[in-house]
Each structure stands twice: as structure tokens, then as C-alpha cells.
N, C-alpha and C positions, 0 to 999 in steps of 0.2 A: 178323228176327222173322217167324214164320209167322203168317198170319191164319187166320180160321176155315175158309175154303175149302181152304187148304193143309193144316190139320190134319185135315180130313175125308179127305184122301188117305192119311193114315197110320192114322187110327182109324176104326172102323166106327160110332162113336156118332153119333146124329143127333137132331135136334129137341131136346127138353128135356134129353136125357142127354149132349149135347156140352157140357162144363162148362169150356171154355177160350175166351177171346176171342183170345189170342195165346200163342205158345210159341216157344222156340228152344233150341238146344243150343250151349253155350259152354264150352270147356275142360273137356269131360267132365261137365258139369252141365247139367240141363235147368231151364229157367226158364219158368214159365207165369204167366198173368195172367187173372183173370176179375173184371170189374166187377159187383158185386151191385146191381141196379137196384131190387129190391123187388117185381118182377113175377114172379120165379122160382116154379115150382110148389111147391117145398119149403118156401116161406115162408108159403104160404097157411093152414097150420094149426100152424105151429111158430114162434112162438106168436101167437095173435090178439092185437093191440095191442102186442106186443113181439117182432117177427120176428127170429129168430136162425138163421143157417145151420146145419143139423144137422151133428153131427160126422161122421156117415157120408159125407155129401156132401163135406166138406173132405177126407176120405181119398180119396174118388173122384177129386177134382180133382188131388191129389198124384199119384196112379197115372196119370191121363190125361197129365199133364205129363211124367212119366218116360218115357213111350212115345216122345217125340221123340228120345230118345237111341237108340232102336231103330227108327228110321224105315224102314230097309230091310227089317228082319226082320218088322215089324208088317204091312206091306202084304200084303193078302189074308188075314190072320189075325185071330182075335178074342182080345184079351187078357182073361183071366179072373183075378180075384183068387184067390190061393191062401192068402194069410196076412197078418194084421196083427199087429204086435208092438210093444210099448213105445210105444203111443199115449198122447200126452199132450196135453190141451187146456188152453191157457194163457189165452186171452181169446176173447171173442165176436167173430163176424164178422156184420155187420149191413147192411141196405140203405145204400147210398152208399159202402160200403167197396170198395176194390180189393184183392182177395186175390191175393198173389203167392207163387209157390212156387219152391223150390230143391231139386232131387232129384239123387241120384247113384246109378248103378248100383255095388253093392258086389261082386256075384259072379253068375255064371250057371252053370247046369247043364242041358244039353239045352234043352228048351223052357221052363225055369224061370229067372226073373230075379228077383234080390233087390236091393232099393233101400232107401235111406234118404232121407227127405224132411222138409222144413219149410215151413210156410206163414206168412206174414206179413201184417199190415195196418199201413201207415205205419211199416214197419221193426220193428214189435213182433211178437214170436213168438205165433202163435195156436194152432198145432198142430205137433207133431213125431211122427214114426212110422217104423218099419221095416215094410216090406211086401214081398210077393212076388206074382208073377203068372206065368201060363203063356201062351204065344202058341200058340194052337190053329188049325190050318189048317181050312178048311171040310170037307174029306173025313173028317177026324178027329172032327168034331162030329156027324156023322150017326148 
């Protein structure tokens, strides 16, 4: 299991936008974990008195965890979302929850990678999605 420091060697995300505590690749699937403390920036206004992790953040967590499958390709690149499809939110993720992901790569074409992912709390499905991203090298970003 990779810790935050090891994940930062794969992903360029830092500070508040690194949304994984742990991640690993096992048998072609990425597994990630984020413990929701209640102190996260995205909970401050979503919603006062009833904090719920926004769906867009859940999708970002899925995508970040999928990147551990491409650890060698990700180094030195920035992963940019290129698409989300068939996103379904099944249950809320709240402070005190541990959000766990399972993602797999379904195909790739050049710099584009296509994945499917699911996120769970206590074994209960919270979100599922198909998504894609592109790995862009710094020279290509300028």
C-alpha cells in the first residue's frame, strides 16, 4: 500500500487536492482510500450543518486512485480529466467515513486512458463511473 508521500511521486496533486491517504495496484485494479475527517475544504460549504462530500470530489478521488495503475507513465505528467460517463451516486459520503475505491483500466489510446471505477463506504456502493483522462507532459502543456 502506497502512502501519501509515495503517491506524490506519481501524482502532481498537492495540499488540499491530493485526495488519497493510501493506494495500491493489485491484480490490474487500483484500490484507494481516503479517511474523511470533516476538516476538508470542500465540506465547509457543502452543506453547513449537514456536510456531504460533493460528487465531483468523489469522481476526482476515483481518477486519482486509477493513476496508480499507470505509475510509470504518470511520472512527470499531469493527468487531465477528459470525460465522465455513466456516473451514478448511490449513497452519501460524510465525515467519519472511509471512502474506498476500486478502479480498472478498460483501454488506452495514445495519451488517453479509459477507466471504470466504484467507490464504497463500509462495503456499500456510494458512486460508480466510467471516466477518461489524458497524461500530458510538461512541454505539451506550455
